[in-house]
N, C-alpha and C positions, 0 to 999 in steps of 0.2 A: 236449644242445644247448640246451635251454631254460635250464639253470643257467648255461651259458657266456654266453648272451645277458643274463641278469639280472646277472651279475658285470660284464659290459661296461658295462651301463647304470649301475650303481652307481659304477664307476670313472670313467665319463664325467661323472657329476654332481659327483664330488669334484674332478675336474680343472677343471671349469668354475668351481666355487666357489673353488678356490685361485687360479685365474687372475683371478677378479673381486677377490679380496682383494689380490693383487699390483698390480693396476691401480689400486685405490684408494690403496694405499701410494705408487705411483709418482706419481699425481696430486697427492698431498699434498706430495711433495718438490718437484715442479715449481712448485706454488703458493708454497711457501716461498722458492724461488729467484727467482720473480717479485717477491715482496715485498721481498727483499733488494735487487734491482736498482732497484726503484722508490724505495727509501729512500736511494739514492745521490744526494747533492745536486748541483745544476747540470744543464746540458743537455749530454748526450753522445751523438752520433749512434751510436757503436758500442754504447753501452749501450741505446739505444732499439731498435736492431736485435736485440739479444739478448732484450729484453723481448718484441718481436713474435714472435720465433722460439720462445720458451718458451710464449707464449700459444697459438701454433698446436700445439705438442706437447700442452698441456693440453687443447685442444679435441679432438685426435685421441684421446687417452686417454679423455676424457668420452664421445666417440661409441662407442668399444669397450665401455665399461662399459654404456652404454645398450643396445647390441646384445645383450650377454649377459644383461642383467637383464630385457629386454623379454619379456613374456609375451603371446603372440598372443591377441587377444580372439576368442571364438566369435561366430558370427553369431547374434545374438539371435533372429532369426526361425527359426533351426533349433533353438534350445535351449528357448525358451519356448513353452508351449501357445498354439495360434492364438487362442483366445478372449482370453487374457490380453494377447497381442501387439496384437490389435485394439483393446482398451481403451487400451493405451498409446499407440497411434498416434493415437486420437481425442483424447486429452488433450494430445498434443504439437503438433497442427496447429491452425491458425486455423480455427474452425468456420465462419466466414462464407465464407472463400476456401478451403474445404476441398479442393475438386477440384484446385486449382492446387498445393497443397502435396503432395497424394497423387500427382499426375502427376509432380512432381519426384522423390518417393521411388521411383517405378517405375524411374527411371534408375540406381539404385544397382547393380543386377545383374539378370540375367534371373530368378533365383530370387525376388527381391523383387517384380519386376513381376508374375510369375505368382501369387504369394501374395496381394499386395495386391488384384489384380483378381478373386481368388476369394473375397474376404471381403465379402459384400454389405452387411454392417452398417456398413462404412466409408463407403458412398456414399449414404446415406439422406437427406442434407440437400440440398434442391432449392432454389436461389436464382434468382429472376427479378428481376434488377436491371439496368436498361438502362444504368447507369453503369459496369458491369463489362464489359470486352472479352470478346467471344465467349460472352456469358452463356447464350444459347440452346443452343449446342453443348455447353457444359459441363453444362447441365441434362439434355440428352439422354444424355450419358455416364452421369450419376448414375442416371437412370431405368433405363437398361439394366443397369448393373452392380449395382444395389440389388435386382434380381430381385423377389422377393415380399415384401420386408421393409417394415415400417411406415415412413412418410416424415414428415420435417419439411419444410414448404414455406413459403418466405419470398417474398412478392410485393411488389416495390417498383417497379412500373411504372404508367404512366397507363392509364386504362380503354381508350383508343384502341389502345395497344400490346397490352393484354390480349386484346382481341377477336381479334387476329391470332395469338397464341401460345397462347391458352387451351385449344385441343383436346388438346395433348399432356399438360396437367395434369389437365383434367376427366376424361380417360380413366382416370386413376389415383386418382380420388376414394375408391375403396373401400379404399385403404391409407394415406390421410393421417391420421396421429395428432396432428400439431401444425400449426396454420396461423396464419401471421402476415401481416397485410395492412396495408401502410403506403404507399399511393400517393403519389408526389410531384406536387405538394405535398399534404401530409396533408389529405384531403378526405372528410368523412363520406359525401357522396352517392356518390362513386366507390367508397368502401369498400363501401357497401351493394350497389352494382351488382355488384361482383366477387364478394361472398359469395353473392348471389342466384343467380349462374350455377352454384354447386355445388348440384345438385338433391338430392344425398344424400351425407352424410359419416358412414357407419355406424361408423367406428372413431375418429373425432375425439374427443380428450380435452382439448386445450388450444387455446384460441382467443385470439389477441392482435390487437387492432384499433388503429387510429390513435388517438393520445392528444390529438387536437385538443381544446382546452379551450373550452367554451361557458359564458359568464356565466349565472348563474341568472336575471338580468334579461332575457336574450334568449330565455328559454323552453327547454324540452328539445329534443334532437334528435327528428326525426319518424320515423326508421326504427326497425324492430323486428327483433330476431334471431328467426329461425324455429328455435327449439330442437328442434322435433319431428324435424327431419331429422339431428339430432346426438344420438342416444340415449345415447352414452357420455361426453358432455361433462361435465367436473368442474372446469374452471377457465376463467375469462374475465377478460381484462384489457383496459383501454382506456376509451374514453368510455361513459358509462352511457347505455343506450337510454332513450327518452323515457318509456315506460310501465313504471314500476318493478315492477308486478305480474308482468311477464314474467321478472323476475329470480328470482321464486320458483318458476320451473319446477322440477319434480322432477329435471331433468337437471343443474342447477347445484348443486354440492356445497360449493364453497369460494369465497371472494371476498374481496378487499381493497377497501374503500370509501374514497374521498376525496370528501366531500360539502361543498358550499358553505353549507349550513345543515342544521339537524335539526328536523324537524316530526313530528307525531304520525303522519301518513301514512307518512313514511319509516321511522319506528320500527316501524310495523306490518309493513311489508315486510321490513326487516332482521331482525325477530324470528323470521321463518319460515326463516331461513338458519342451520341449526344449526352450521355450520363457519365462520361469519364470525369471523375471528380478529383482523384489523387494521382499525381504524376511525380515520379522520382527519376532523375537522370544522374548517372554516375560516369563521368567522362575523364576521371583523373589520369588513366593510362592510354588515352586515345590520342593518336597523331594529329597535329594541327592541320596536316595537309588535307584531310577529308572534310573539314568544317566548311559548310556553305556560308556566304555572307549574309543571306537572308532567306526567309521562308515565304512561300506563296500563299499559305493559309495559316490560320490561328486555331487555337484550341480554347474556345470561349467557354467551355463547360468546366474547366479546371478550376478548382477552389483551393486546394492544398498542393503546394509545389515545393519540391526539394531538388537542389542542384549541387553536384560536385564537379568542379572543373574550371577551366580557364577562359571559357567563352560565355560568361554570364550575360553580357549585354545582348549578344546574338539570341540567346535563348529567351530572354524576356519579351522579345518581339512575338513569341508564340502565344503569349497569354493575354486574356482580356482584362477589363478593368474591375471584374468581380472577384478576383483572387482575394482570399481572406487569411491564408497562412502561407508564409514563405520561409524556407530554410535554404540559405544560399551561401557559397563561399565568396568572400570579397577580399581584395587586395588593396584597395584605396577608398578614401571617403567619397570620391566622385561616384562610385558604384553604389554606395549606400543612398546617396541623393537620388540616383536614377530609380532605385527601388521604390523609394517613397513617392516619387513623382508618378510612377506607373500605376500604382495601386491605391487608390483613395479609400477603399473599403478594407484595407489590411488591418486585422486586429492582432495578429500573432506574427512576430518577426524573430527569426533566429539568425544572427550574424556569425558566420564561421570565419574568423579572422586568419588570414594567411600569416605565416611566420614573419614575413617582412611587410606587414600592413603599414600603409602610409596615409597620412592625412591628406597629402596631395595639394596643399596650398590653394584650396577652392576659395574664391572671393566670397565676401559676405553677401553680395548680391545674388549668388547662386544658391544660397542656403534657403530652403523653403520655410514658410512660416509653420505654425503649429499643425501637427498631424494628429487630429483628436481621436481617431478610431483605434489606434494601437493600444492594446491592453496588456499584452504579454510580450516581454522582451528578453531574449536569451543571447548571451555573448560568450563564445568559447572559441578556442583556436581550432584550426583544421587538424593540426598535428599537436601532440603533447609537447608542452614547453621543455626545452632542453637548456643545458648550461651554456650553449653557444649563443644564446640571444643577446643582442645589443640593447642592454637595459636603458641607456640614455636615449637612444632613438625610439625604443618601443614606449617608454614613458611619455615622451613628447608627443608621439602620434595618438596614443590612447587619451592623453590629456585633452588634446584638441577635439577628439571624437566625442568625448563625454561632455565637454563644454558645449558642443553644437547640439548634442542630444538633449541637453537641458532646455534648450529653446525649441527644439522640434518635437520632442516626445515628453511633454510635461504631465501626461495623463496616464502614464503606465501604472498598472495595478499589480503586476507580478513581474519580478526580475530574477533571472537565472544567470548565475556567474560560475562558469566551470573552467578549471585549469588555465585561467588566464591571469594577467597582472591586475592587481588591485592597487591603483594609484591614488594620489590625492584627489584628482578629478572624479574617480569613481565614487568616492565616498561623498563628495560634494553633490554629485548627481543624485545618488540615492536619497540623501538627506533632503533634497529639494522637492521630492516627489510627494505631493500632498495627498495623492489618492492611493499610495502604495499600500497593498494588502498582504503581499507574500514576498519573502526573500528566500531564495535558494542559493547558498553559497557552498561550493565544493572545491577543495584542493587548489585555491588560488594562491599566488604568490604576492605577499605584500611588499609594496615599494613605497612607503610613506616617508614624508619629510617633516611632519609636524604633528603635534598633539591636537586633539579636537574636543570641543565641549560636548556635553550630553545633548542629544537631540530627541525631542518628543515626537513620535510618529502616531498621530491620532487613529489612522485607519488600519494600522498593521495588525493582522490577526494571526499570521503563521510565519515561523522562522524555522528553516532547516539549514543547520550550520555545521559544515565538516571540513576540517582543515588543521594546519599546524597551530601550535599554541599561541604564536605571535598574533594570530588573527583575533584572538580573544580581546585584544586591546580595543579593536573597533566594535566588537560585539557588546562590550561593556559600556559603550557610549550611547546605547539606545534605550529609550524609555518607551514602553508599549502599553498604554492604559487599557487598550482593548485586545491585547495579544491573547489568543486562546490556545495555540498549539506551538510547543517549542521543542525542537530536536537539537541536541548538541553532541558532536563527536570531535573532541579536541585531542589531537595527536601530541604527545610530549616532545617530539623531536623539535629542536630549535627553540626550546623554552629559554626565554632571555629575561624574565623578570628577576630583578635583584631585590634585596632587602629594602633598599631605599626607594624603589619605585613600584614595588609590587602592588601597592594600593591602586594603581592606575588600572589594574586588571580586575578589580572587584566589581561585582554587579550589585547595584543598590538592592536592599531588601524589599523596597516597594516599587521596583522597576516594572513588574508585570502583574498588577493586582487582579486581573481578570483570567489569569492562566488556568485552563482546565485540564491540559494534557502535557506532561513533562517527561521527555525521553532523554536520558543521558548514557552515552556510550563513553565509558571511562577507560582511559588508557594510562592515567596517572592522576594523583591528587592535584587538584587546582584551586586557587583561592577564590572560592565563591560561597558565601553564605546563602543557604537555600531560601532564607527569607520567610515571609508570611504570605500564604496563599489560601485565602478563604474559599476560592472557587475551584481549587485543584481537585479533580476527580480521579485522574489516572496518573500513576507514577511508574515509569519503566526504567530499570537500571540494568545496563548491560556492561560487560567489562572484557578486557583482553585477557585470555587464558594465560599468558606468559608473564604477567606482572601481578604481584600480590598487593601493591599499593591501592589499586582500585577497590579491593575488598575492604580496606579500611575506610575509603570514602563511602562505600555503600553503607557501611556500618554507621558511619557518622550521620548520614542523612536519615536513616531509620531511627537513630537514637534521638535526632532532633524532633522527629514526629512523635517519638515516645515521650519525650519530656514536655512538648508543647502541642498536645492534641487540639487545643483551641485555635491554633494558627492553621490547622488543616482540617476544618470540620466536615468538609464535603468529600474527602479522600475515601474512595470505596474500592479501588482497584490497584494492586501492586503487582508488578511483573519483575521477576528476578531471573535473568538469563546468564548462563555460564556454569561450568561444572566444578569449579574449585570449591574448597571448604568455605564456610561462611559462619560468622558468629550468630548462630541461630538463636542463642539465648536472647539477643536483642530483638530479633524478629518475634519471638514468643511473648516477650514483655510488651512489645508495641501492640500486638493483637489483644493481649490482656487489657491493656490501657483503653484501647479504641473500642473493643467489642464488649467489655464488661464494666469498666470503671468510668467510661465516658459519661459526660453530663448530657442532659437533653439538648438537642440541637447539633450534636456531634454524630456523624454517620459512622457506623461500623465498617470494617473491611468486609466486603461482600465477595470479592474475587481475588485470589492469589494465584499467579501463574509462574510456573517454573519451566526452564528450558530443558530439564533433565528429570528422570524418574526420581522420586523421593522415597527414602526408606520409611518403613512403617514406624520405626522409632521416632521419627519426627512428624510424619504425616498424621498420626493419631492425635497428638496434642494440638496441631495446627487446625485440623478440621473440627475438633472439639471447641476450641476457642472461637472459630468462626461461626459456630452454632450459639455462641453466647454462653457457654458452660465452662466450668473450671475442669480441666483434665486431671486425671491421676497420672502424674508424671514424675520423673526424676527432678532433683534440684536443677536450677538454671545452669549450674556450672557444667552439667553433663552435656549441654548444648553449646558450649563455648567453642571458639575456633580451635584451641588446643585439644579439647576433648574429641571433636569431630575429626581433626587431623589424626589423632592417635588411633581412632576407630577405623579410619580408612587405610592408613599406612602402619598397620600393626606388624612390626618386624617378626613376631613370633608366629604369625599365621602364614 
């Protein structure tokens, strides 16, 4: 009996497989007949009826294939271990509106409902926010279903409302592991009152308070955190309490400081925090009179350091040799050399160049040799560049800086250039970096004196390029055989390409053969052939709402994919953001070509993303085509730019 059943099963599988093969062959023949009829010139009603009949037959066969090939998915809640399933749910839902998402999931099935309600770790976030509907009822549900688990509590209500609802939370003080207090509006006095109501928080580990900023001239806040009632506290964020010695409580183990100034008293306090890792000092508006010449102790635990102010050298003496990330304001090249000499393990360096940055005439003997640890380099001005800049002096100083960096920092893997000058020496330095993987270019001012040959960057994998159109000249000089991700936002202001030299702005068709994600923010048409991209999987096209030219550019790109699907065989995701009309007939034809007529080896479009709601008039044929079926729809002209414009801007309505 068992043998007979096994033979029956095997025979059934072969029969199903043979049927699927036959249906695929039948669908191919129908598709060929559709093409033949569409190739017949002229308008013929009988021929149109034949095409529609064949398309219906094609859809019927496609549905049969889908039914045979569809493999029913198992309920993940029945297959996966509950602890793993709980972790997946927590990652998938919005942590702030957690209860709403969870209640939605309980409607999937009775089994889901019972399982979700039996997992207390899913219900441990308690949010008291008067701007959320039924917030109190939702908090009660969480408190009930979380059972004895440790809680995360978020309080965003006024003290008046807190007085009314506090009993339900205060009763659970013994299991609050994380507490956030942000009363609206952010008010330190109300924050203090709410925190004081918690007489004991025995398992509290993280405390986050209102980030209300108080100027150093206003004096410190008056309230004090009672650490004694929080024996397990190891992290505190928010405004710094007035008496800094309380921060040195044995209960506080880690801290990020953002200080308006640095004094010996503050250094003494910070030195007692062995896990102080991140230190930011902002001394731009501080008088020079208070600055001490040196400090009596150092902050050896600091790894990430940010400094704004005019006493950089004095502040560097605070830090030990293990600092790995520095963001600092510099006014001359000598300060840059001091930085590199102080921190041999530095891997991330951000130079904030003052408006009058000077190279400083440092002798060659003073310039250190290679600094091999630095991988990420960022250069930007402290203040936004203005028209008052002395370009001749700035170009000379930056030129000398980049020439020195080419010798000192040859192993940089990521470079960020923001709002600064892009001079000849900048490009020479970038093109000399053999290990460069990422370029981030944003709103720089080009000041170049010569044309450059094309440079091949073997390690380059990502480019984010945003700026005026004249920067396109440099961008078009790059060949990236391993470039995977490309974002371009080219502003048309300052477009200087003329008919006789416009070709210098063209990007070669084979410049980026490995490109997988292409994102274009179009503010105007620009001279670039999209080229051939065999590995492109994602295409994002955004545009400026105030200019119609980018719409034409988007149409041109989609039409290229429509006419040359073999040049984009891996393309699966297309994102179109922007609310203006669009020639959707081209989009529909592209989907038809990719999802129905495509040859083996060409992936269909699996995901189409819009930034705006889509009318059913368009949504129906799009979704039908993405299922690999012919939709019953109007002629293509009904989806043209003119037709869409008339439908949206109908003067008679």
